[in-house]
C-alpha positions in Angstrom: 10.9 36.5 -34.4 12.3 33.7 -36.6 12.0 30.3 -35.0 15.0 28.0 -35.5 15.9 24.5 -34.6 18.8 24.5 -32.0 21.1 21.7 -31.1 22.6 22.1 -27.7 25.3 19.9 -26.1 26.0 20.1 -22.4 28.4 18.4 -20.0 27.3 18.2 -16.4 28.2 16.5 -13.2 26.1 13.5 -12.6 24.3 14.8 -9.5 20.9 14.4 -8.0 18.1 16.6 -9.6 20.4 18.2 -12.3 17.9 17.1 -15.0 15.0 18.7 -13.0 16.9 22.0 -12.7 17.9 22.1 -16.4 14.3 21.2 -17.6 12.8 23.8 -15.3 14.9 26.6 -16.9 13.5 25.6 -20.3 10.0 25.4 -18.9 10.2 28.9 -17.4 11.1 30.3 -20.8 8.3 28.3 -22.4 10.7 26.3 -24.6 9.7 22.8 -25.5 12.5 20.2 -25.6 11.8 18.3 -28.8 14.5 15.6 -28.2 16.9 14.9 -25.4 19.6 12.2 -25.0 21.5 11.9 -21.7 24.3 9.4 -21.1 27.3 9.0 -18.7 30.6 9.8 -20.3 33.9 7.8 -20.0 34.6 10.1 -17.0 32.7 8.5 -14.1 30.3 11.1 -12.6 30.1 13.2 -15.7 27.0 13.2 -18.0 26.5 14.5 -21.5 23.1 16.1 -22.6 22.1 16.5 -26.3 19.1 18.7 -26.7 17.0 19.6 -29.8 14.9 22.7 -29.3 12.6 25.1 -31.4 13.0 28.7 -30.3 14.5 32.1 -31.3 18.0 33.6 -30.7 16.9 35.8 -27.8 15.4 33.1 -25.7 18.2 30.7 -26.4 20.8 33.2 -25.3 18.9 33.9 -22.0 18.5 30.1 -21.3 22.2 29.5 -22.0 23.2 32.2 -19.5 20.9 30.7 -16.9 22.2 27.2 -17.6 25.7 28.4 -17.0 24.7 29.4 -13.5 23.8 25.9 -12.6 26.7 24.7 -10.4 26.8 21.2 -12.0 27.0 22.4 -15.6 30.5 22.1 -16.8 30.2 23.1 -20.5 27.5 24.3 -22.9 27.7 24.4 -26.7 25.2 25.5 -29.3 26.2 23.2 -32.1 24.0 24.4 -34.8 20.8 26.3 -35.6 18.6 26.0 -38.7 15.6 28.2 -39.7 12.2 26.5 -39.6 10.6 26.8 -43.0 6.9 27.5 -43.4 6.3 24.0 -44.8 7.9 22.4 -41.7 5.8 24.5 -39.4 2.7 23.5 -41.3 3.6 19.8 -41.2 4.3 20.0 -37.5 0.8 21.6 -36.9 -0.9 18.9 -39.0 0.9 16.2 -37.1 -0.4 17.5 -33.8 -4.0 17.5 -35.1 -3.9 13.9 -36.4 
């Protein structure tokens, strides 16, 4: 299966342990969160998550369906996906070894 880079944006209620529930869903599907930014929006009590992930279409669709079931999640958008080239995968592996 072709690995891609996914950019996911989520809006959630700012409630206790939302981050833990969201990260556990990715963990169960063995998807590593490469980058995550979380900030409170202009609406008090509402947070925005920006996630960068490496995965495939099938896993991402399953994760999005499970994230939608979390009560505090208001909105989920997959902004973009880009294929990972062989060169990028090789560079990533060499960075881990160094």
